C-alpha positions in Angstrom: 0.0 0.0 0.0 1.4 3.4 -1.0 1.1 6.4 1.2 2.3 8.8 -1.5 -0.1 11.7 -1.6 -2.0 12.4 -4.8 -1.0 15.7 -6.5 -3.0 18.3 -8.2 -2.6 16.9 -11.7 -4.3 13.7 -10.7 -7.6 15.6 -10.2 -7.5 17.8 -13.3 -9.5 15.5 -15.4 -13.3 15.2 -15.9 -15.3 13.5 -13.2 -15.9 10.3 -15.2 -12.2 9.7 -15.5 -11.6 10.7 -11.9 -14.3 8.3 -10.6 -12.4 5.4 -12.2 -9.0 6.7 -11.1 -10.1 6.9 -7.4 -10.9 3.2 -7.2 -8.1 1.7 -5.0 -6.8 5.1 -3.8 -6.8 5.7 -0.1 -8.8 8.4 1.7 -7.1 9.6 4.9 -8.7 11.6 7.6 -7.4 12.5 11.1 -10.1 12.1 13.7 -10.2 12.6 17.5 -9.6 8.8 17.7 -6.6 8.7 15.5 -5.9 8.6 11.7 -8.4 6.5 9.8 -7.5 5.2 6.3 -10.0 3.8 3.8 -9.4 2.1 0.4 -12.0 3.5 -2.0 -14.1 0.7 -3.5 -17.0 2.6 -5.0 -17.5 6.0 -6.6 -20.1 7.9 -8.7 -19.3 10.7 -11.3 -21.3 13.9 -11.5 -20.5 15.8 -14.6 -21.8 19.2 -13.8 -24.1 21.6 -15.8 -25.1 19.0 -18.4 -25.7 16.2 -15.9 -29.4 16.1 -14.6 -28.1 14.1 -11.6 -25.7 16.8 -10.6 -26.3 19.5 -7.9 -25.0 22.0 -10.5 -27.2 20.9 -13.4 -28.1 23.8 -15.6 -25.4 26.0 -14.0 -27.0 26.0 -10.6 -24.6 27.7 -8.2 -25.5 28.1 -4.5 -23.7 28.4 -1.2 -24.0 24.6 -0.8 -22.6 23.8 -4.3 -19.8 26.4 -4.3 -17.0 23.9 -3.7 -18.0 22.1 -6.9 -16.8 25.1 -8.8 -13.3 25.0 -7.1 -10.2 23.3 -8.6 -10.0 19.5 -8.8 -9.0 18.0 -5.5 -11.4 20.1 -3.3 -13.7 18.4 -0.8 -17.4 18.9 -1.2 -19.3 17.6 1.8 -23.1 18.0 1.9 -25.9 16.9 4.3 -28.8 14.7 3.1 -32.0 13.3 4.5 -31.5 15.5 7.6 -29.1 12.9 9.0 -26.1 12.0 6.7 -23.0 13.7 5.3 -21.7 12.7 1.9 -18.1 13.3 0.7 -17.1 14.2 -2.8 -13.9 15.2 -4.5 -14.0 17.9 -7.3 -12.6 17.2 -10.7 -11.2 19.4 -13.4 -10.3 23.1 -13.6 -11.7 26.0 -11.6 -15.3 27.0 -12.5 -16.1 23.7 -14.1 -18.4 22.1 -11.5 -17.8 18.3 -11.6 -17.3 16.0 -8.6 -17.0 12.4 -7.6 -19.1 11.0 -4.8 -17.1 8.5 -2.7 -19.7 5.8 -2.0 -17.7 3.1 -0.2 -14.3 2.4 1.4 -12.7 -0.6 3.1 -10.6 -0.1 6.2 -7.0 0.0 5.0 -5.5 -1.5 8.2 -6.4 -2.8 11.7 -6.1 0.6 13.3 -8.5 2.1 10.8 -10.9 -0.8 11.3 -10.8 -0.2 15.1 -11.6 3.5 14.7 -14.4 2.8 12.2 -15.9 0.2 14.6 -15.7 2.8 17.5 -17.6 5.3 15.4 -20.1 2.9 13.7 -20.3 -0.1 16.0 -19.0 -3.6 15.2 -20.6 -4.8 12.0 -19.5 -6.0 8.6 -20.9 -2.9 6.8 -18.7 -0.2 8.3 -18.5 2.1 5.4 -20.6 0.6 2.5 -22.6 3.7 1.7 -21.8 7.4 1.5 -23.5 8.2 4.8 -22.0 5.3 6.7 -18.5 6.2 5.2 -18.7 9.7 6.6 -19.7 8.4 10.0 -17.0 5.7 10.0 -14.3 8.2 9.0 -15.6 11.1 11.1 -16.1 13.3 8.0 -18.4 16.3 8.8 -19.4 19.7 7.3 -16.2 21.0 8.9 -14.4 19.0 6.2 -16.2 20.8 3.4 -14.3 22.9 0.8 -10.8 21.8 1.9 -7.9 21.4 -0.5 -7.2 17.6 -0.4 -3.9 18.2 -2.2 -2.4 20.4 0.6 -4.5 19.8 3.7 -2.6 18.3 6.6 -5.4 16.2 8.1 -7.6 15.2 5.1 -6.1 13.9 1.9 -5.8 11.0 -0.6 -2.8 8.7 -1.3 -1.9 6.2 -4.0 -3.4 3.3 -2.0 -3.4 -0.1 -3.9 -2.9 -1.1 -7.5 -6.1 -2.0 -9.3 -6.4 -3.6 -12.7 -8.9 -2.0 -15.0 -10.7 -5.4 -15.4 -11.6 -5.2 -11.7 -13.6 -2.0 -12.1 -17.3 -2.6 -12.9 -19.6 0.2 -14.2 -23.2 0.5 -13.2 -26.1 3.0 -12.7 -25.8 5.7 -10.1 -28.0 5.2 -7.0 -30.7 7.4 -5.7 -31.2 9.8 -8.6 -34.4 8.5 -10.2 -35.5 12.2 -10.7 -32.6 12.7 -13.2 -34.6 11.3 -16.2 -32.2 9.7 -18.8 -29.2 10.6 -16.6 -30.4 8.1 -14.0 -29.4 5.3 -16.5 -25.9 6.5 -17.2 -23.3 3.9 -16.1 -21.3 6.4 -14.0 -21.0 4.4 -10.8 -17.7 2.4 -10.5 -17.2 -0.5 -8.1 -14.1 -2.6 -7.3 -15.0 -6.3 -7.7 
């Protein structure tokens, strides 16, 4: 497992490419309980103004979505259903509002598993959904709009090698309202 941090260039691609690239990378977050590391195993791409599933569809720009307009490698953490945070990583250049939702991680080591179990309780589904992931990794609104390339306590590293053949594409989850965009195969899973 490689702890080398991802640099800016890694994120300066469109969200579809970044969603695939992030599979196998490691999300690292310092928590009050220690540093937790998760290997990314599922992502979803949101392609911005043309994507009916995106928060920025049609050029929508609000206080909530502002981080999506920032340079690739910025965190975008938002609150849903009145109870869960979801963490995204922006893609591409400034002012092009694309992001990748990190849907699932696996604990990268025993220390991380212990921290996740402390935060989520002992079960086999520690971080297998965007809300559970944020609880297990102690990611909150305080982690919104941070530069994951330079931030000291929240960042991404190389993680593990993943062969392209192990990445499976499927439909994004929970965006039935998005008409034809609900059928795009823009969710990527490590199998």
